[in-house]
N, C-alpha and C positions, 0 to 999 in steps of 0.2 A: 631531446626534450622528452621527458616522461609524461604520459597522459595519465590524468587522475580521474577515477570513476566517481560520479556524483554520489553523495550520501544524504543530501537534503534536496527535497523535490518540490514541485508545484502541486498544490492541492487540486484534485479533479472536481471538487464541489464549490469551493469559494474562490478558486483561481488565483490565490496568493502565491507568489513565487517564494521559494525558500521557506515554506511553511511546514512541510511534512518531513518528519524525522523517522528514522528506522532504528528499532532496538532488535538486535539479534541475540537470541539465547541458545547457546550451545548445550546448556543443561537440559532443556526441554525441547530442543530442536524446533523452535518457532521464531518467526520474524513478525514484528508488529510495526505498522506504520501509524503515525498519529499526527493530525494537523493541529498545530498550536493555535490556530485562528478559530476554526469551526468545530474542532474536536472529532472530526471524521476519523474512523479507525478501520484498519484492515489487518487481519492476522492469518498466517498460514504456516504450514510446515516448511522447514528448510533442511538442507543437507550440509555437510562440512564444507562444501565448495561454494555455498550460496553467498552472495553479496547483497547489500541493500538495494542496488539497482535491480536485482532479480526479483525481490519482493515487490518493488514498485511496478515493474513490468507486468507481474502476475496480476496486481491490482488493476492496472490499465486494461488488461485482457478480460478479466472477469467483469469489470464495469461495462466494457463494450458489449460483452455477451448479454448481460442482464438488460442493457438498454435495447438491444436488438429484440429481446423477448418481450419488450414493452413494460418492463418494470421501472417505475418512476423512483429512482433511488433517492432523490432529494426529499420526497415526501415520506420515505420510509426511515425517518430518524437520521438522515444524512450518513448512514453507515453501511458499509459492505463488509460482511464477515464471511470468511470461508471456514467451514467446519473443519477442525483438526481431526484427521483420521488416525 
């Protein structure tokens, strides 16, 4: 039995299952998550081996870091964006 890696995810803000999709762009080396319910977005750089689950995991980690720093993400336009370097 072959295991399949998820490509649609639960939103960290509105908590809807299967609401977040990921677009991977090899042309500009970015991955972008978008919630179809609350329109939360996250964008980051990727590499040729990156998968949607990698972008989602990075969003989870960054959101956790910001919450530990006391930043209220819901009040800041429901968006977390990482600057593309």
